[in-house]
N, CA, C and O atoms as a Tinker XYZ file with bonds, in Angstrom:
   532  protein
     1  N    124.736000   82.094000  116.485000    73     2
     2  CA   124.325000   81.443000  115.247000    64     1     3
     3  C    123.459000   82.415000  114.441000    63     2     4     5
     4  O    122.497000   82.966000  114.976000    81     3
     5  N    123.785000   82.632000  113.165000    73     3     6
     6  CA   123.001000   83.575000  112.362000    64     5     7
     7  C    121.599000   83.041000  112.091000    63     6     8     9
     8  O    121.388000   81.838000  111.931000    81     7
     9  N    120.667000   83.952000  112.045000    73     7    10
    10  CA   119.288000   83.600000  111.756000    64     9    11
    11  C    119.140000   83.302000  110.272000    63    10    12    13
    12  O    119.786000   83.928000  109.432000    81    11
    13  N    118.279000   82.338000  109.962000    73    11    14
    14  CA   117.985000   82.033000  108.562000    64    13    15
    15  C    116.616000   82.571000  108.157000    63    14    16    17
    16  O    116.206000   82.427000  107.005000    81    15
    17  N    115.905000   83.192000  109.106000    73    15    18
    18  CA   114.608000   83.788000  108.782000    64    17    19
    19  C    114.832000   85.011000  107.891000    63    18    20    21
    20  O    115.813000   85.734000  108.069000    81    19
    21  N    113.939000   85.245000  106.941000    73    19    22
    22  CA   114.093000   86.438000  106.100000    64    21    23
    23  C    114.113000   87.707000  106.945000    63    22    24    25
    24  O    113.324000   87.855000  107.878000    81    23
    25  N    115.013000   88.614000  106.612000    73    23    26
    26  CA   115.179000   89.849000  107.369000    64    25    27
    27  C    114.126000   90.896000  107.012000    63    26    28    29
    28  O    113.607000   91.579000  107.895000    81    27
    29  N    113.807000   91.025000  105.728000    73    27    30
    30  CA   112.889000   92.059000  105.270000    64    29    31
    31  C    111.466000   91.509000  105.241000    63    30    32    33
    32  O    111.216000   90.458000  104.651000    81    31
    33  N    110.536000   92.216000  105.876000    73    31    34
    34  CA   109.148000   91.772000  105.932000    64    33    35
    35  C    108.353000   92.211000  104.712000    63    34    36    37
    36  O    107.584000   91.429000  104.152000    81    35
    37  N    108.539000   93.461000  104.299000    73    35    38
    38  CA   107.840000   93.979000  103.120000    64    37    39
    39  C    108.423000   95.343000  102.772000    63    38    40    41
    40  O    109.187000   95.927000  103.541000    81    39
    41  N    108.049000   95.832000  101.604000    73    39    42
    42  CA   108.392000   97.201000  101.235000    64    41    43
    43  C    107.370000   98.094000  101.934000    63    42    44    45
    44  O    106.172000   98.008000  101.663000    81    43
    45  N    107.847000   98.946000  102.827000    73    43    46
    46  CA   106.947000   99.851000  103.544000    64    45    47
    47  C    106.561000  101.027000  102.679000    63    46    48    49
    48  O    105.390000  101.401000  102.613000    81    47
    49  N    107.554000  101.621000  102.006000    73    47    50
    50  CA   107.226000  102.776000  101.175000    64    49    51
    51  C    108.242000  102.967000  100.069000    63    50    52    53
    52  O    109.405000  102.579000  100.177000    81    51
    53  N    107.757000  103.580000   98.997000    73    51    54
    54  CA   108.585000  104.098000   97.930000    64    53    55
    55  C    108.513000  105.598000   98.069000    63    54    56    57
    56  O    107.448000  106.187000   97.884000    81    55
    57  N    109.642000  106.236000   98.396000    73    55    58
    58  CA   109.662000  107.680000   98.626000    64    57    59
    59  C    110.277000  108.385000   97.423000    63    58    60    61
    60  O    111.361000  108.034000   96.957000    81    59
    61  N    109.555000  109.387000   96.935000    73    59    62
    62  CA   109.996000  110.130000   95.757000    64    61    63
    63  C    110.141000  111.607000   96.089000    63    62    64    65
    64  O    109.252000  112.186000   96.714000    81    63
    65  N    111.246000  112.228000   95.683000    73    63    66
    66  CA   111.415000  113.665000   95.926000    64    65    67
    67  C    110.532000  114.478000   94.983000    63    66    68    69
    68  O    110.379000  114.142000   93.809000    81    67
    69  N    109.961000  115.543000   95.513000    73    67    70
    70  CA   109.156000  116.484000   94.728000    64    69    71
    71  C    109.563000  117.897000   95.134000    63    70    72    73
    72  O    110.024000  118.095000   96.258000    81    71
    73  N    109.405000  118.893000   94.248000    73    71    74
    74  CA   109.818000  120.255000   94.596000    64    73    75
    75  C    108.982000  120.857000   95.717000    63    74    76    77
    76  O    109.506000  121.571000   96.572000    81    75
    77  N    107.678000  120.570000   95.714000    73    75    78
    78  CA   106.779000  120.982000   96.796000    64    77    79
    79  C    105.744000  119.881000   96.981000    63    78    80    81
    80  O    105.468000  119.123000   96.051000    81    79
    81  N    105.171000  119.790000   98.179000    73    79    82
    82  CA   104.131000  118.782000   98.390000    64    81    83
    83  C    102.921000  119.049000   97.510000    63    82    84    85
    84  O    102.314000  118.113000   96.990000    81    83
    85  N    102.567000  120.309000   97.339000    73    83    86
    86  CA   101.417000  120.625000   96.493000    64    85    87
    87  C    101.643000  120.139000   95.059000    63    86    88    89
    88  O    100.726000  119.598000   94.442000    81    87
    89  N    102.843000  120.324000   94.527000    73    87    90
    90  CA   103.149000  119.853000   93.175000    64    89    91
    91  C    103.102000  118.321000   93.112000    63    90    92    93
    92  O    102.556000  117.750000   92.168000    81    91
    93  N    103.676000  117.666000   94.122000    73    91    94
    94  CA   103.655000  116.205000   94.166000    64    93    95
    95  C    102.242000  115.659000   94.260000    63    94    96    97
    96  O    101.897000  114.692000   93.582000    81    95
    97  N    101.419000  116.282000   95.107000    73    95    98
    98  CA   100.033000  115.838000   95.253000    64    97    99
    99  C     99.217000  116.124000   93.999000    63    98   100   101
   100  O     98.353000  115.330000   93.628000    81    99
   101  N     99.481000  117.245000   93.346000    73    99   102
   102  CA    98.765000  117.553000   92.105000    64   101   103
   103  C     99.014000  116.466000   91.058000    63   102   104   105
   104  O     98.110000  116.102000   90.306000    81   103
   105  N    100.236000  115.955000   91.015000    73   103   106
   106  CA   100.561000  114.916000   90.037000    64   105   107
   107  C    100.083000  113.531000   90.486000    63   106   108   109
   108  O     99.289000  112.894000   89.793000    81   107
   109  N    100.569000  113.062000   91.652000    73   107   110
   110  CA   100.311000  111.684000   92.068000    64   109   111
   111  C     98.889000  111.458000   92.591000    63   110   112   113
   112  O     98.320000  110.389000   92.368000    81   111
   113  N     98.315000  112.427000   93.273000    73   111   114
   114  CA    96.948000  112.284000   93.789000    64   113   115
   115  C     95.933000  112.723000   92.736000    63   114   116   117
   116  O     95.071000  111.942000   92.332000    81   115
   117  N     96.039000  113.972000   92.297000    73   115   118
   118  CA    95.001000  114.546000   91.448000    64   117   119
   119  C     95.037000  113.998000   90.018000    63   118   120   121
   120  O     93.992000  113.654000   89.466000    81   119
   121  N     96.222000  113.914000   89.417000    73   119   122
   122  CA    96.313000  113.458000   88.027000    64   121   123
   123  C     96.350000  111.935000   87.893000    63   122   124   125
   124  O     95.771000  111.376000   86.962000    81   123
   125  N     97.044000  111.257000   88.841000    73   123   126
   126  CA    97.199000  109.806000   88.720000    64   125   127
   127  C     96.254000  109.013000   89.619000    63   126   128   129
   128  O     96.195000  107.789000   89.509000    81   127
   129  N     95.514000  109.681000   90.506000    73   127   130
   130  CA    94.439000  109.039000   91.245000    64   129   131
   131  C     94.792000  108.317000   92.532000    63   130   132   133
   132  O     93.981000  107.532000   93.024000    81   131
   133  N     95.973000  108.550000   93.101000    73   131   134
   134  CA    96.323000  107.883000   94.357000    64   133   135
   135  C     95.724000  108.644000   95.542000    63   134   136   137
   136  O     95.869000  109.861000   95.647000    81   135
   137  N     95.051000  107.913000   96.428000    73   135   138
   138  CA    94.355000  108.501000   97.572000    64   137   139
   139  C     95.345000  108.935000   98.656000    63   138   140   141
   140  O     96.266000  108.194000   98.999000    81   139
   141  N     95.144000  110.144000   99.190000    73   139   142
   142  CA    95.964000  110.652000  100.286000    64   141   143
   143  C     95.647000  109.881000  101.561000    63   142   144   145
   144  O     94.484000  109.758000  101.945000    81   143
   145  N     96.690000  109.359000  102.219000    73   143   146
   146  CA    96.543000  108.666000  103.498000    64   145   147
   147  C     96.904000  109.568000  104.666000    63   146   148   149
   148  O     96.200000  109.604000  105.675000    81   147
   149  N     98.007000  110.298000  104.524000    73   147   150
   150  CA    98.496000  111.181000  105.589000    64   149   151
   151  C     99.381000  112.258000  104.985000    63   150   152   153
   152  O     99.891000  112.128000  103.872000    81   151
   153  N     99.547000  113.339000  105.768000    73   151   154
   154  CA   100.381000  114.453000  105.304000    64   153   155
   155  C    101.006000  115.159000  106.492000    63   154   156   157
   156  O    100.345000  115.433000  107.494000    81   155
   157  N    102.316000  115.452000  106.360000    73   155   158
   158  CA   103.029000  116.301000  107.309000    64   157   159
   159  C    103.531000  117.514000  106.524000    63   158   160   161
   160  O    103.161000  117.694000  105.364000    81   159
   161  N    104.371000  118.349000  107.146000    73   159   162
   162  CA   104.899000  119.509000  106.432000    64   161   163
   163  C    105.894000  119.119000  105.333000    63   162   164   165
   164  O    106.041000  119.849000  104.352000    81   163
   165  N    106.584000  117.967000  105.486000    73   163   166
   166  CA   107.617000  117.571000  104.534000    64   165   167
   167  C    107.250000  116.375000  103.661000    63   166   168   169
   168  O    107.961000  116.089000  102.698000    81   167
   169  N    106.164000  115.671000  103.965000    73   167   170
   170  CA   105.865000  114.438000  103.233000    64   169   171
   171  C    104.370000  114.148000  103.231000    63   170   172   173
   172  O    103.619000  114.635000  104.076000    81   171
   173  N    103.961000  113.334000  102.250000    73   171   174
   174  CA   102.574000  112.880000  102.172000    64   173   175
   175  C    102.575000  111.436000  101.692000    63   174   176   177
   176  O    103.262000  111.090000  100.730000    81   175
   177  N    101.804000  110.603000  102.367000    73   175   178
   178  CA   101.681000  109.192000  102.003000    64   177   179
   179  C    100.428000  108.967000  101.182000    63   178   180   181
   180  O     99.351000  109.461000  101.518000    81   179
   181  N    100.577000  108.215000  100.101000    73   179   182
   182  CA    99.472000  107.932000   99.191000    64   181   183
   183  C     99.261000  106.425000   99.086000    63   182   184   185
   184  O    100.218000  105.652000   99.137000    81   183
   185  N     98.016000  106.018000   98.942000    73   183   186
   186  CA    97.656000  104.593000   98.855000    64   185   187
   187  C     98.009000  104.037000   97.473000    63   186   188   189
   188  O     97.782000  104.667000   96.440000    81   187
   189  N     98.574000  102.831000   97.504000    73   187   190
   190  CA    98.739000  102.036000   96.293000    64   189   191
   191  C     97.724000  100.905000   96.445000    63   190   192   193
   192  O     97.901000  100.053000   97.315000    81   191
   193  N     96.668000  100.865000   95.631000    73   191   194
   194  CA    95.479000  100.077000   95.923000    64   193   195
   195  C     95.660000   98.569000   96.073000    63   194   196   197
   196  O     94.899000   97.959000   96.824000    81   195
   197  N     96.595000   97.951000   95.422000    73   195   198
   198  CA    96.757000   96.499000   95.522000    64   197   199
   199  C     97.932000   96.114000   96.410000    63   198   200   201
   200  O     98.498000   95.031000   96.262000    81   199
   201  N     98.300000   97.002000   97.332000    73   199   202
   202  CA    99.485000   96.785000   98.143000    64   201   203
   203  C     99.373000   97.539000   99.461000    63   202   204   205
   204  O     98.618000   98.505000   99.573000    81   203
   205  N    100.128000   97.091000  100.451000    73   203   206
   206  CA   100.255000   97.856000  101.695000    64   205   207
   207  C    101.371000   98.888000  101.585000    63   206   208   209
   208  O    101.513000   99.735000  102.466000    81   207
   209  N    102.160000   98.830000  100.522000    73   207   210
   210  CA   103.231000   99.787000  100.302000    64   209   211
   211  C    102.646000  101.161000  100.026000    63   210   212   213
   212  O    101.703000  101.301000   99.248000    81   211
   213  N    103.210000  102.165000  100.665000    73   211   214
   214  CA   102.769000  103.543000  100.429000    64   213   215
   215  C    103.693000  104.214000   99.419000    63   214   216   217
   216  O    104.895000  103.949000   99.388000    81   215
   217  N    103.123000  105.074000   98.604000    73   215   218
   218  CA   103.875000  105.977000   97.749000    64   217   219
   219  C    103.992000  107.276000   98.534000    63   218   220   221
   220  O    102.979000  107.909000   98.834000    81   219
   221  N    105.209000  107.678000   98.871000    73   219   222
   222  CA   105.422000  108.861000   99.698000    64   221   223
   223  C    106.124000  109.923000   98.855000    63   222   224   225
   224  O    107.217000  109.696000   98.336000    81   223
   225  N    105.485000  111.082000   98.725000    73   223   226
   226  CA   106.148000  112.228000   98.096000    64   225   227
   227  C    106.745000  113.054000   99.230000    63   226   228   229
   228  O    106.093000  113.284000  100.249000    81   227
   229  N    107.987000  113.500000   99.047000    73   227   230
   230  CA   108.674000  114.181000  100.145000    64   229   231
   231  C    109.596000  115.265000   99.620000    63   230   232   233
   232  O    110.066000  115.211000   98.483000    81   231
   233  N    109.845000  116.255000  100.473000    73   231   234
   234  CA   110.695000  117.395000  100.103000    64   233   235
   235  C    112.001000  117.434000  100.896000    63   234   236   237
   236  O    112.727000  118.426000  100.825000    81   235
   237  N    112.314000  116.385000  101.644000    73   235   238
   238  CA   113.480000  116.383000  102.533000    64   237   239
   239  C    114.777000  115.917000  101.876000    63   238   240   241
   240  O    115.849000  116.402000  102.238000    81   239
   241  N    114.710000  114.995000  100.925000    73   239   242
   242  CA   115.899000  114.413000  100.309000    64   241   243
   243  C    115.781000  114.484000   98.790000    63   242   244   245
   244  O    114.679000  114.357000   98.257000    81   243
   245  N    116.888000  114.684000   98.087000    73   243   246
   246  CA   116.821000  114.832000   96.626000    64   245   247
   247  C    116.803000  113.517000   95.853000    63   246   248   249
   248  O    116.722000  113.530000   94.625000    81   247
   249  N    116.876000  112.387000   96.546000    73   247   250
   250  CA   116.936000  111.115000   95.839000    64   249   251
   251  C    115.758000  110.217000   96.245000    63   250   252   253
   252  O    115.229000  110.343000   97.350000    81   251
   253  N    115.352000  109.311000   95.344000    73   251   254
   254  CA   114.321000  108.330000   95.709000    64   253   255
   255  C    114.854000  107.389000   96.784000    63   254   256   257
   256  O    116.063000  107.238000   96.960000    81   255
   257  N    113.930000  106.766000   97.491000    73   255   258
   258  CA   114.311000  105.868000   98.590000    64   257   259
   259  C    113.255000  104.783000   98.713000    63   258   260   261
   260  O    112.061000  105.054000   98.587000    81   259
   261  N    113.696000  103.554000   98.957000    73   259   262
   262  CA   112.797000  102.449000   99.254000    64   261   263
   263  C    113.028000  102.066000  100.711000    63   262   264   265
   264  O    114.154000  101.770000  101.111000    81   263
   265  N    111.958000  102.073000  101.500000    73   263   266
   266  CA   112.050000  101.696000  102.910000    64   265   267
   267  C    111.555000  100.266000  103.080000    63   266   268   269
   268  O    110.440000   99.927000  102.683000    81   267
   269  N    112.406000   99.432000  103.677000    73   267   270
   270  CA   112.068000   98.035000  103.915000    64   269   271
   271  C    111.716000   97.849000  105.390000    63   270   272   273
   272  O    112.445000   98.308000  106.269000    81   271
   273  N    110.615000   97.184000  105.654000    73   271   274
   274  CA   110.159000   96.979000  107.023000    64   273   275
   275  C    110.882000   95.799000  107.655000    63   274   276   277
   276  O    110.976000   94.719000  107.071000    81   275
   277  N    111.397000   96.030000  108.873000    73   275   278
   278  CA   112.056000   94.984000  109.655000    64   277   279
   279  C    111.440000   94.962000  111.056000    63   278   280   281
   280  O    110.796000   95.923000  111.477000    81   279
   281  N    111.643000   93.872000  111.758000    73   279   282
   282  CA   111.128000   93.751000  113.123000    64   281   283
   283  C    111.874000   94.664000  114.084000    63   282   284   285
   284  O    111.259000   95.325000  114.921000    81   283
   285  N    113.213000   94.703000  113.965000    73   283   286
   286  CA   114.062000   95.490000  114.858000    64   285   287
   287  C    115.208000   96.094000  114.064000    63   286   288   289
   288  O    115.956000   95.373000  113.404000    81   287
   289  N    115.351000   97.405000  114.122000    73   287   290
   290  CA   116.436000   98.093000  113.428000    64   289   291
   291  C    117.792000   97.620000  113.948000    63   290   292   293
   292  O    118.712000   97.400000  113.160000    81   291
   293  N    117.925000   97.463000  115.254000    73   291   294
   294  CA   119.209000   97.044000  115.825000    64   293   295
   295  C    119.602000   95.651000  115.351000    63   294   296   297
   296  O    120.728000   95.438000  114.902000    81   295
   297  N    118.665000   94.696000  115.452000    73   295   298
   298  CA   118.977000   93.330000  115.029000    64   297   299
   299  C    119.227000   93.261000  113.524000    63   298   300   301
   300  O    120.110000   92.528000  113.078000    81   299
   301  N    118.467000   94.010000  112.746000    73   299   302
   302  CA   118.661000   94.026000  111.297000    64   301   303
   303  C    120.044000   94.586000  110.948000    63   302   304   305
   304  O    120.728000   94.051000  110.076000    81   303
   305  N    120.448000   95.648000  111.621000    73   303   306
   306  CA   121.764000   96.236000  111.374000    64   305   307
   307  C    122.858000   95.228000  111.698000    63   306   308   309
   308  O    123.810000   95.072000  110.933000    81   307
   309  N    122.726000   94.550000  112.821000    73   307   310
   310  CA   123.714000   93.536000  113.207000    64   309   311
   311  C    123.814000   92.437000  112.151000    63   310   312   313
   312  O    124.915000   92.012000  111.802000    81   311
   313  N    122.674000   91.976000  111.641000    73   311   314
   314  CA   122.694000   90.909000  110.629000    64   313   315
   315  C    123.331000   91.384000  109.327000    63   314   316   317
   316  O    124.114000   90.654000  108.719000    81   315
   317  N    123.005000   92.588000  108.900000    73   315   318
   318  CA   123.570000   93.112000  107.649000    64   317   319
   319  C    125.090000   93.258000  107.779000    63   318   320   321
   320  O    125.833000   92.844000  106.890000    81   319
   321  N    125.543000   93.840000  108.874000    73   319   322
   322  CA   126.986000   94.042000  109.080000    64   321   323
   323  C    127.708000   92.694000  109.212000    63   322   324   325
   324  O    128.781000   92.511000  108.639000    81   323
   325  N    127.129000   91.759000  109.958000    73   323   326
   326  CA   127.747000   90.437000  110.119000    64   325   327
   327  C    127.844000   89.687000  108.787000    63   326   328   329
   328  O    128.732000   88.855000  108.602000    81   327
   329  N    126.931000   89.984000  107.867000    73   327   330
   330  CA   126.930000   89.317000  106.569000    64   329   331
   331  C    127.825000   90.013000  105.547000    63   330   332   333
   332  O    127.905000   89.578000  104.398000    81   331
   333  N    128.502000   91.095000  105.957000    73   331   334
   334  CA   129.417000   91.776000  105.054000    64   333   335
   335  C    128.959000   93.143000  104.590000    63   334   336   337
   336  O    129.639000   93.785000  103.789000    81   335
   337  N    127.810000   93.601000  105.085000    73   335   338
   338  CA   127.315000   94.934000  104.752000    64   337   339
   339  C    127.935000   95.976000  105.666000    63   338   340   341
   340  O    128.870000   95.688000  106.413000    81   339
   341  N    127.408000   97.187000  105.599000    73   339   342
   342  CA   127.964000   98.289000  106.392000    64   341   343
   343  C    126.848000   99.208000  106.886000    63   342   344   345
   344  O    125.811000   99.364000  106.243000    81   343
   345  N    127.094000   99.802000  108.035000    73   343   346
   346  CA   126.203000  100.828000  108.577000    64   345   347
   347  C    126.543000  102.145000  107.888000    63   346   348   349
   348  O    127.708000  102.541000  107.850000    81   347
   349  N    125.527000  102.831000  107.338000    73   347   350
   350  CA   125.740000  104.119000  106.685000    64   349   351
   351  C    125.328000  105.289000  107.568000    63   350   352   353
   352  O    126.047000  106.284000  107.652000    81   351
   353  N    124.169000  105.177000  108.233000    73   351   354
   354  CA   123.672000  106.272000  109.076000    64   353   355
   355  C    122.621000  105.736000  110.037000    63   354   356   357
   356  O    121.842000  104.840000  109.712000    81   355
   357  N    122.628000  106.320000  111.238000    73   355   358
   358  CA   121.624000  105.951000  112.235000    64   357   359
   359  C    122.140000  104.865000  113.142000    63   358   360   361
   360  O    123.342000  104.610000  113.218000    81   359
   361  N    121.228000  104.239000  113.819000    73   359   362
   362  CA   119.776000  104.406000  113.741000    64   361   363
   363  C    119.316000  105.730000  114.348000    63   362   364   365
   364  O    120.006000  106.335000  115.169000    81   363
   365  N    118.135000  106.157000  113.919000    73   363   366
   366  CA   117.552000  107.378000  114.454000    64   365   367
   367  C    116.058000  107.175000  114.694000    63   366   368   369
   368  O    115.435000  106.248000  114.177000    81   367
   369  N    115.521000  108.074000  115.492000    73   367   370
   370  CA   114.116000  107.993000  115.884000    64   369   371
   371  C    113.213000  108.653000  114.844000    63   370   372   373
   372  O    113.579000  109.649000  114.221000    81   371
   373  N    112.043000  108.081000  114.674000    73   371   374
   374  CA   110.962000  108.636000  113.870000    64   373   375
   375  C    109.720000  108.692000  114.753000    63   374   376   377
   376  O    109.668000  107.998000  115.768000    81   375
   377  N    108.729000  109.488000  114.402000    73   375   378
   378  CA   107.500000  109.481000  115.209000    64   377   379
   379  C    106.856000  108.089000  115.315000    63   378   380   381
   380  O    106.230000  107.774000  116.326000    81   379
   381  N    107.009000  107.256000  114.271000    73   379   382
   382  CA   106.376000  105.939000  114.264000    64   381   383
   383  C    107.325000  104.800000  114.624000    63   382   384   385
   384  O    106.882000  103.656000  114.724000    81   383
   385  N    108.614000  105.071000  114.821000    73   383   386
   386  CA   109.556000  104.004000  115.146000    64   385   387
   387  C    111.000000  104.435000  115.024000    63   386   388   389
   388  O    111.400000  105.492000  115.513000    81   387
   389  N    111.790000  103.576000  114.345000    73   387   390
   390  CA   113.219000  103.847000  114.167000    64   389   391
   391  C    113.612000  103.501000  112.740000    63   390   392   393
   392  O    112.954000  102.705000  112.071000    81   391
   393  N    114.711000  104.123000  112.285000    73   391   394
   394  CA   115.179000  103.918000  110.921000    64   393   395
   395  C    116.700000  103.868000  110.922000    63   394   396   397
   396  O    117.355000  104.490000  111.758000    81   395
   397  N    117.248000  103.124000  109.981000    73   395   398
   398  CA   118.696000  103.032000  109.812000    64   397   399
   399  C    118.996000  102.885000  108.324000    63   398   400   401
   400  O    118.210000  102.296000  107.582000    81   399
   401  N    120.123000  103.418000  107.898000    73   399   402
   402  CA   120.592000  103.235000  106.522000    64   401   403
   403  C    121.804000  102.319000  106.558000    63   402   404   405
   404  O    122.758000  102.559000  107.299000    81   403
   405  N    121.757000  101.276000  105.757000    73   403   406
   406  CA   122.851000  100.316000  105.658000    64   405   407
   407  C    123.165000  100.114000  104.176000    63   406   408   409
   408  O    122.435000  100.578000  103.301000    81   407
   409  N    124.261000   99.416000  103.919000    73   407   410
   410  CA   124.609000   99.054000  102.543000    64   409   411
   411  C    124.910000   97.574000  102.493000    63   410   412   413
   412  O    125.470000   97.014000  103.436000    81   411
   413  N    124.543000   96.942000  101.400000    73   411   414
   414  CA   124.934000   95.550000  101.206000    64   413   415
   415  C    126.390000   95.516000  100.726000    63   414   416   417
   416  O    126.960000   96.577000  100.472000    81   415
   417  N    127.010000   94.345000  100.595000    73   415   418
   418  CA   128.418000   94.282000  100.181000    64   417   419
   419  C    128.671000   94.785000   98.764000    63   418   420   421
   420  O    129.822000   94.937000   98.353000    81   419
   421  N    127.592000   95.046000   98.014000    73   419   422
   422  CA   127.720000   95.451000   96.621000    64   421   423
   423  C    127.528000   96.951000   96.428000    63   422   424   425
   424  O    127.535000   97.443000   95.299000    81   423
   425  N    127.355000   97.686000   97.549000    73   423   426
   426  CA   127.218000   99.127000   97.488000    64   425   427
   427  C    125.794000   99.641000   97.384000    63   426   428   429
   428  O    125.583000  100.847000   97.250000    81   427
   429  N    124.814000   98.751000   97.442000    73   427   430
   430  CA   123.417000   99.180000   97.403000    64   429   431
   431  C    122.980000   99.691000   98.767000    63   430   432   433
   432  O    123.121000   98.996000   99.773000    81   431
   433  N    122.452000  100.903000   98.795000    73   431   434
   434  CA   121.941000  101.473000  100.047000    64   433   435
   435  C    120.561000  100.900000  100.342000    63   434   436   437
   436  O    119.726000  100.771000   99.447000    81   435
   437  N    120.334000  100.560000  101.604000    73   435   438
   438  CA   119.053000  100.029000  102.056000    64   437   439
   439  C    118.595000  100.836000  103.260000    63   438   440   441
   440  O    119.371000  101.053000  104.190000    81   439
   441  N    117.358000  101.278000  103.254000    73   439   442
   442  CA   116.783000  101.976000  104.401000    64   441   443
   443  C    115.857000  100.992000  105.099000    63   442   444   445
   444  O    114.901000  100.490000  104.507000    81   443
   445  N    116.158000  100.723000  106.372000    73   443   446
   446  CA   115.396000   99.750000  107.156000    64   445   447
   447  C    114.572000  100.480000  108.200000    63   446   448   449
   448  O    115.076000  101.364000  108.892000    81   447
   449  N    113.311000  100.111000  108.311000    73   447   450
   450  CA   112.359000  100.813000  109.166000    64   449   451
   451  C    111.650000   99.829000  110.070000    63   450   452   453
   452  O    111.212000   98.768000  109.627000    81   451
   453  N    111.538000  100.186000  111.343000    73   451   454
   454  CA   110.683000   99.435000  112.264000    64   453   455
   455  C    109.569000  100.371000  112.719000    63   454   456   457
   456  O    109.809000  101.541000  113.018000    81   455
   457  N    108.365000   99.848000  112.767000    73   455   458
   458  CA   107.204000  100.639000  113.190000    64   457   459
   459  C    106.865000  100.311000  114.643000    63   458   460   461
   460  O    105.738000   99.923000  114.950000    81   459
   461  N    107.831000  100.467000  115.521000    73   459   462
   462  CA   107.688000  100.067000  116.918000    64   461   463
   463  C    106.812000  100.999000  117.735000    63   462   464   465
   464  O    106.350000  100.620000  118.811000    81   463
   465  N    106.572000  102.216000  117.248000    73   463   466
   466  CA   105.747000  103.172000  117.998000    64   465   467
   467  C    104.324000  103.257000  117.464000    63   466   468   469
   468  O    103.478000  103.899000  118.086000    81   467
   469  N    104.038000  102.625000  116.328000    73   467   470
   470  CA   102.687000  102.624000  115.788000    64   469   471
   471  C    102.607000  103.204000  114.394000    63   470   472   473
   472  O    103.571000  103.166000  113.630000    81   471
   473  N    101.433000  103.747000  114.073000    73   471   474
   474  CA   101.152000  104.330000  112.764000    64   473   475
   475  C    100.601000  105.734000  112.955000    63   474   476   477
   476  O    100.115000  106.085000  114.031000    81   475
   477  N    100.684000  106.533000  111.895000    73   475   478
   478  CA   100.144000  107.891000  111.975000    64   477   479
   479  C     98.635000  107.872000  112.168000    63   478   480   481
   480  O     97.926000  107.084000  111.542000    81   479
   481  N     98.155000  108.744000  113.037000    73   479   482
   482  CA    96.727000  109.028000  113.193000    64   481   483
   483  C     96.477000  110.317000  112.435000    63   482   484   485
   484  O     97.262000  111.260000  112.537000    81   483
   485  N     95.382000  110.371000  111.670000    73   483   486
   486  CA    95.116000  111.544000  110.836000    64   485   487
   487  C     93.705000  112.062000  111.068000    63   486   488   489
   488  O     92.839000  111.362000  111.593000    81   487
   489  N     93.499000  113.319000  110.659000    73   487   490
   490  CA    92.141000  113.878000  110.682000    64   489   491
   491  C     91.492000  113.643000  109.318000    63   490   492   493
   492  O     92.079000  112.977000  108.464000    81   491
   493  N     90.306000  114.173000  109.106000    73   491   494
   494  CA    89.557000  113.936000  107.872000    64   493   495
   495  C     90.273000  114.445000  106.623000    63   494   496   497
   496  O     90.028000  113.945000  105.525000    81   495
   497  N     91.155000  115.434000  106.776000    73   495   498
   498  CA    91.886000  115.959000  105.611000    64   497   499
   499  C     93.173000  115.202000  105.325000    63   498   500   501
   500  O     93.834000  115.476000  104.323000    81   499
   501  N     93.544000  114.253000  106.186000    73   499   502
   502  CA    94.793000  113.505000  106.020000    64   501   503
   503  C     95.957000  114.071000  106.796000    63   502   504   505
   504  O     97.043000  113.492000  106.786000    81   503
   505  N     95.756000  115.205000  107.479000    73   503   506
   506  CA    96.839000  115.793000  108.271000    64   505   507
   507  C     97.143000  114.898000  109.474000    63   506   508   509
   508  O     96.231000  114.423000  110.152000    81   507
   509  N     98.409000  114.680000  109.725000    73   507   510
   510  CA    98.823000  113.842000  110.851000    64   509   511
   511  C     98.519000  114.574000  112.143000    63   510   512   513
   512  O     98.914000  115.724000  112.333000    81   511
   513  N     97.803000  113.882000  113.037000    73   511   514
   514  CA    97.450000  114.462000  114.340000    64   513   515
   515  C     98.161000  113.756000  115.484000    63   514   516   517
   516  O     98.070000  114.199000  116.629000    81   515
   517  N     98.860000  112.678000  115.202000    73   515   518
   518  CA    99.568000  111.942000  116.234000    64   517   519
   519  C     99.938000  110.552000  115.753000    63   518   520   521
   520  O     99.880000  110.246000  114.563000    81   519
   521  N    100.316000  109.727000  116.704000    73   519   522
   522  CA   100.697000  108.330000  116.429000    64   521   523
   523  C     99.861000  107.455000  117.337000    63   522   524   525
   524  O     99.678000  107.751000  118.517000    81   523
   525  N     99.349000  106.357000  116.759000    73   523   526
   526  CA    98.624000  105.403000  117.579000    64   525   527
   527  C     99.207000  104.020000  117.398000    63   526   528   529
   528  O     99.638000  103.653000  116.305000    81   527
   529  N     99.219000  103.276000  118.446000    73   527   530
   530  CA    99.755000  101.898000  118.417000    64   529   531
   531  C     98.806000  100.961000  117.737000    63   530   532
   532  O     99.091000   99.769000  117.623000    81   531
C-alpha cells in the first residue's frame, strides 16, 4: 500500500555553480552578507537567516541544484518510481549520508538527500573537519 505521508521533509540546500569558491564567497558571503557555515575543497555552505536551508556555492557541477531532504533515499526512490517517476543516478554515498537523482513524470529532475550519517563538523574558520551524528 503506498504511503500518503509527504515524501519531502524540507529543502536542504540550494546549490549554485561558481567559477571558484573564492569568487562565490566574495559575492555571496562578503558582498551579500551570508555567513559561512562550512567549506570543503569543492563547496561552501552559507546560512540563510530565516531558514534551515543552506545556500551552497560549488565548483563540481555547471547547473544549479535543489536538494530535498528525505528520511530514506531507497524508500523515496521506490515511491517516486512507483508513482511514475524515474531513477536518473545513484544512489551514492556522501560524507553526511546518501543522495539520489530522480525525475518526476514531467521531466523535472529532483535530488533527494538523506542525512543518515550526521552533519559536518567544522573548525573556527568553517573548514570541514569531519562528520558528527
